[in-house]
C-alpha positions, 0 to 999 in steps of 0.5 A: 433507470432502476436499482435492484437491491438483494439480501443474503443471509448467511446462517451460522455453519461448521467449519475446520478453521486456522486461528491466526496467533500473534507473538508479543510486539518487539520495540526496533526503534524509538526516540532519538534512533527515529521513528518515521513511516516504518516499511517492511520487507523480506531479504532472504526470508527475514525481515528488514525494516527501514524507516525515516529519522526526522530529527537532526541529523535527518538520515534513513535507518534499518534494522535487519533480522540475524536469526534470532534478534533484531540488529540495532538500528543503523544508518543507510545513507549519509546525513547530507543527503537530507531524506524528507517528506511524510510519504517516504521511504519506500523499499522493494526486495528480492533474494539479498537485493534491496532497493531504496527510493526516498524524497531528497531536499539536498538538491536545488529542487526535491528529487528522488533518490535511490540507494541499494544493497546486494548483501541483504541490507548489511551495506548500501550504496551511495545514493544514485539520483533517479528523477531527472536533474530539471531545476524548473521541476520538484520530484517527490512521492516515489514508489519502487518494484523489482523486475523479472531481471532485478532491475528497479522500476520507480514511480515518482510525481513531477511538478513545476516550482509551484506544484503545478501541472502534477504528472506520475512518472515512471523510470527505469533502469536496465543496470541494476539501479546505476542508472535510468533511463528517464521518467515516462508520463504514465498518467497521460491519457487520464482525464484531468490530472494526478491528485498532487499529494496522493502517492502512486503504487506499482504493480509487475506482471512479467512484462507489463508494469501497472500504475495505480494513482488517484486521479483529479478531475475538478475535485472528482479524485477517483482511483485509476489504473494504467497499464504498459505492455512494452516495458514502461515505454508508454502506457496507453490503456488507462481505467477508472476503477471507482464505482462512485465518484468521490468529490472532495476538495482538499487532497485525501493523501492516500492512493491505491495499492495492488497485487497480482492474483491469479489472472487479475490484479487485486487493488485496495484504497481509501474511498469517501465517495459514499460519504463514509471513509472506509478501505474498499477493494476490487478485482481487475481483469489484468488484460483490459483493465475492467473490473468485477466488483468493489466491496468493503472490508470492514466498514463502519459508519462515521469513521475514517479508514486509511492507508491500506496495504495487502500482501498475499500468497497463494489463497491466503491474503491480508489487508492492513490499515489504520482507523478510528472506530474506537476515537483513537486511530489505530492499525487492524488487518482483515484476512483469508486463507481461502481466497478474497471471497472469505476476508474477515472482518477487521482485527486489532494486532498492536500492543494493547498495553499501551493506549493512544493512536498507533498509525502507518502498518505495513506487512508482508507474508511468506512461509506461513508467517505475517510480519506487521510494522507500525509507529506508536505515536505515544512511545514515539517507537516502531513495533514489530509483530510476527503472527503465524497460523495454528490449526483450531483443536476442535471444531468450531462454530462460527457466525459468517458475516452477513452480507447485503448485496446492492445492485446500482444502475443509478447516478452515474454509477460506471458499469464496466460489467452488468451490476457491479456490487457494492457488498456491506458487511455487517457484524454479527449480532449476539 
């Protein structure tokens, strides 16, 4: 066995850059209007935000940008649907089409339901059942994407009534969400079983469907990717995308997310395999699912980073997450305007006037604008922030982040290519 360590020091350099500016936060919902796990997306380039209202009567709510302001919160489902579960809802949009999936406890056993809108969120359909009507199973942890034809593809977990035998299922519609073809076991060829409370996510690339999920092999809880090349009928290609085995007895309750990045997939996730809970990212080959590297974004020793999300357009990339670097959970953002190699360290984007936990960030980027939402756990509110780039007025001297590259070939490291790299970014010293 061997271990090669290369230390790379980057000197100060002069760059022309773009500064990320944030507008003041806007309170979207609070108190009786609900504030459970907000999600944001764009419909006809304007933001729409959805969330859970957990107090009675339980509903899902939304607020939509009308060109000059956000609407008052409004219900998008009836109270008899009983949306439940801490992990939802989830939303996908395409033009003026919106699909929302969530866990419902209105059925005999928990089930996955769908709402749809074809007018940009002005109105929503009645609830449509996605998961099978099978009283011997429970279903939860729904997620959703829209295929190139405008049809929804939904992932969710299936369990026995005692929460045993978890499976990751993928279910397609070919009639715009009116009906679904039936769940396909996308985790079938992964060893062990899916981690029972870690939500999966989908990535679509033309006709290929990728499912990202956390697996469990006797408490080895690594992130996996599986691929379908036949429109979701089978998922025959599977790969472990973790360099280190994360051994943890309890469910981390967090899974990987990804996005198409040219000829690759860019995947973000939480890992505690090194003894430090941190957000890392992979570059995955779309064809064979091998990865070329695993890297940290902004590791901070002794703290917990969690719940990452990612958006990109061209070479501009944003990754958001929450961590407790200041001993109170808050939301942070890393970005680059010239590719993944130049991601910044984390910057806080939340309202600093109110101290206390800020949780569950979500984001979307388009037309030069970054739209972000999070939950303010002190004010019990959902906050929206918009960011944009502005040219710096002069040449700015910057200190590039110092990198230490570790090349490993020891202790069970799974080298899909020779010497995969874990890069730890050090903060510049004054």
